[in-house]
N, C-alpha and C positions, 0 to 999 in steps of 0.2 A: 195841656197834654204832656205827660212825661216822655223824655227821650228814651227809646228802647235801649236796653243793655245787650250788646252783641256778645255772642259766645267768645269772640276773640278779645273782648274787654276783660274777660275772666281768665281765659286760657290762650296765651299767645302761641301762634303757630307760624314760626319764621319761614319754614319751607314746606308749604302744603303739598307740593308735588312729590314729596317723599311719602305721602300717606294715601291709602285707600280708605274711603268712607264706608263703614259697615252700618247699614240700616236694617236691624234685625226685627222681623215681624213674624207672626205665626206661620208655621210651615204647613205643608199640604195635609199633614195628619191632624192639624188643629192644635198642636203644641205651641204654647206662647212663650217666648224667651223671658218675658217679665216674670211669669210664674216660675220658670226654671231658675231665674236669678234669685227669687225670694226663697225657694225651697233649698237650694244648694248652689253657692256661687261656682262650684266646680262644674255644674251643668252649663252655666253661662260660658265659662272658659271653653267648654267643648264646642259651643256654637262658633267660636272664632277659630278653633283648631280644625273644624270640619273642612274637608276638601272634596268637592264633587269632581266632575269630569272637566272642569275648567280651572285654570290657574288664576283665580280671582284676586288673590293677594300677591300681586306681581310688583309691589313696591316694598320698601324696607319696613313700613309700619302700617298698622290697622288703627283707625280712629273710629271707635265703636259707639253706637247708640242703640238703645232698646226702645221699641215702640211702647210708650207709656199710656196704655189705654184708659186709665182713670180720667184723663183729660183729653180734650179734642186737639188733634194735630200737635201732639206733644211727644218728646223723646227724652229718655233718661240716659245720661252719659254713662257708658259702660266701660270706659278705660281705653288706654292706648297700649298696643302690644307690638313688640318688635318680632319680625319674622327671623327665626334663627335657622330654619331649614324647611325645605319644601319636599316632603316625602310623597310617594305616589298616592297615598290614601289619607294624608293629614298634613297639617302645618305644625311645625314645632315653634311655639311662640313663648315670649317672655314679657311679663308686664313691665311697662316703663314706670318706675316709681315716681317720677316727677309729676305725673298726672293722677296718682292714686287717691289723693285727698278729695278729688272731685267725683270720683267714681261712685255711682249709686246715690249721689246727692244733688247733682246739677240737673234740673229739669228745663228743657228748652222747647220752644215752639218751632215747629217745622212743618210746612204744608207739603205733603207728599202727593203730588198730582197724579191723576189716573195712569198716565203713561210711564211713570217712574217705577219700572218693574225690576225685580232682582234684589240683590243685597249689597253689591259692591259697586262703588262709584269713585270717580276722581274727586278728591276732597276739595280741590281748588274751585270746582264748579258750583259747590253748594255751601261752602264754609260761611259766607256772609249772610246766608238765609237763616241761620240759627240765631234765635234771640232767647235770652235767659228769662224763664218764667218764675223759677223758684230755686232757692238753695236750701235743701233739707238739712235739719240739724244733725241727722244721722243717716247712714245708708238706708235706702228704702227697704222695708221689711214686710211689705204687704199692705193692702188697703186697710184703713182704719175701720174699726167697728162703727157702723152707721146708724145704729138704733134698730130695735126689733122690727119696726114697721117698714124699714127701708131695705131689709135683707132680701136680695134677689140676685144671687150670685151663682155662676156656673161651678160645677164640681172641680174643674181644672183650676179655678181661681181660689177655691176654698182649700184645696189639697195642701199647698204649702203653709197656709194659715193653721190648719189642723196639725200637720206634722211638726211644725215649729212651736206649736202651742202658744200662739200669739196671745199675750195676756189680756188685751182689751176684749178680744173675742171670747177667750176662754172664760174669763170672769163673768161676762155678761150672759153667756149661754149656759153656764153651769148653775146660774142662780134661779132659773125658771123651768117650770114644766111648760108644755105648749102643744099647739097643733101646727103642723108644717105641711108644705106642699112641695112635691117634686114634679117638675114639668119636663117632659121629653120634648125638646125643641125641634126634633127631627120629624115628629108626627103629631104633636099637639096633645098626646096622652098625658094624663096627670095621675098622681098618686097622693092621697091624703093620709098622713100618719100622725101619731101622737107620741110625745115623750112624757112619761108619767112615772109613778113609783119613786124610787130614790135616784133615778137617772135624769139629769137635766137634758136640755136640748143638745148641749155640747157632746155628751156621751152618744146620743143617738146619731148625730151628724157624723161623728168620728167613725161609727160603724159603717155608715153609707160610703164615706170616702175611702175606707180601707177595703170594702168588699164590692162596692158599686151597686149593691142591691139591698143591704140592710136585713137580709134574710126574709124578705117579703116574697111570697111564692111567685107572683107574676114577674116581679123584677128579677128574681133569681133565674127564671126561665129566659128572660131577655138577655141577661149578662152571660149566662152559660152558653147561649147561642152566639152572641156578638162580642163578648170579651169586655173586660173592665174599661178599656179605652173608649168604648161606646158611651159609657156613663160619663167619663171625664170630658168627652167632646160634646155631649148632647144634654146632659141633665143639669137643671137649675134648681136651686133650693131657696124657698122663701118661707116666711113665718106668718101664719094666719092669725094666731092668737097666742098670748102668753099668760101664764098663771103662776101665782105664788106656790111654794112647796106645800103650803097648808091646804091647798085645794084638793078635794077628794078625787080619787081616780075615777069614780063613777061620773062625776061632772065632766071630766076631761073626755071620757069615752062618749058621753052624750054629745059634746061639742064636736068631736071627731066625726060622729055619724051625721051631724048637721052639715058639716062642711063637705062630706062625701056627696050628700044630696045636692048641695049648692053647686059643686063643681062637676056633677054628673060623672064622678070618677068610677063609679061601679058600672055604669052603662057604657061609657066610652073610654075609660082609663084603665089603670092597672089594679084598682081595688076590686076584690071579689067577695068581700063580706061587709 
C-alpha cells in the first residue's frame, strides 16, 4: 500500500496559526462554489470577500478549499488570500502569489464529519487531515463530458459548461439530434423533449439554461411563477436517445411520443401534448 501524500508535502505551511481554513460548500440557496469557480473565477473570489454578521476571517490569511462534488469527500484548493481590510460588509483580500500555481489544480481528500458546520475553522486543527488525491494539469474548468448515456446533470452544474462553451461538451452535443428528459427533483415531475431539425442537443440545452424553461408552456408557467433560480436548483437534464443528423424529424417525433408514454410525462409531468 502506497504512503499517502499529505497536503503539507506539496504546500508547506510554516505558521498555520496565521490562517483560517475556508471550507466552501453549497449555500442555503443551493448555489455551489465549484460551479461559481468554473463559470467565473471572480465569483469565487466573492465567496472569500463575503462577510456576514461574524468576523470569521480574524487571522491574517484565508486558506481556501472548494467542495469538489465530482468525487466523494474531496476538496479543490482554492488559493490563499491575505486580509487587507475588514469592512462592515466585506473583507478586502489579496491573493498570495506563492500559492497560485496550485489553485484550481490540487484535489485533496478530506472527510467533513456531520458536526463540522460553517465555513471558517482554525487551520492547525485540520491541516494534517488533507491528503492529495490528484494534481490536475490545468485549472479545473468543469466536469468532463461523460458520454451521452451518462449525462444526468443539474442545471446549476451545466450552466458554467454552457456559458464557457466547454469544447468536449459542445462538440459532442452539437453533433447529434436526440430525445432528452428534464426532471424536477423537487416534485418528481418530468418533461420529455426533442432536439431535431438543424439544432443539435447543444442548442436546445443552451436555451433551457438561459431561460429555465426552453419556451415549453408548462415549464414557462412554472418559471414565471418561481423564477429561473428554481430551475437552476431543481432541474436535472439527461439524454434518453441520440440520433445522427441524417435521421428524419418524423422518426424523432415518434420516439419523443414513445418516451412521453414511457415516462408518463403527459399524465404526471410537464408535457401536455
